[in-house]
C-alpha angles and dihedrals in degrees: 000000000000126000119186121226117241102220098038117121092198098050091253116184140189126233109229128191115260091212090062108027102029103059131129118257100262099196094178094054091045090051092053091049094048091051089051096048094045092047090061090067096050113096128180119237101190122081133151134186123246121211090271092058104044119094119255145092122297088214120118104253093222139353120287100245139025102040099089090233131111116276113257128184101190141003087231092068114133092238091060125083109263089016127135124279114257097223101019115199121230137203105270112237107223096173114134112197122219128173128245094255092057094047093051092043089057091050090050089048092052095047090048091056091047089055092047094051091043092243096127110083115188122195122196085230130001117200143111130217099233137021095259122139090212091060092054091045091053091049092052099036093107092063110096095199130101104217116050128186117199114199118191137176095232115013108252113226095215092050095045094050092045093049092049091075093049112088099208100037122088129183125206138167113247090242090067100047118124139170094263095055093041090054096042097070133064096224138015122218124195145142137251097258093048094048088052090054091048091050091048093050091047092052092059117087 
């Protein structure tokens, strides 16, 4: 498939792989991948120790009979002070595992949908001379979307510093893209070299 470059005067285009950038929008697959990705960030905050985990000797405090006291097997018993908890709670593991093929399939599906909806804008080169927010605003003024994601091969310092002052513009290296960040923005802006690197990485299984 062909995708025309934005800043080209001669209507240059890039040939993209149909198997990567021309897929159907698989909402079930994307949903699974999103749940898995989000589950990684969830961490439990509650944990208690059972009698096997608390510190203390395993020796019987006193003999079974003849002392007049209640029989005790261990000082780590739950009924003793500083003993273990009977039904100790554990941090819940919310991790949902998915394989690499599913993850990359979801990324391909998202990029394909971005192209279909004309929300993927590719420049031949995307840079500015100085770290000035005004320069970046001028370069993106034709985009009629609120939230813009800029994906670059190597994070350009000028673009990064300029975008830092813009509330609804976010910059990221292509190595760190994920389904959540791709779906969180209205439009994705990148350049030719970065798109080739993305295509290359998605082609590897």
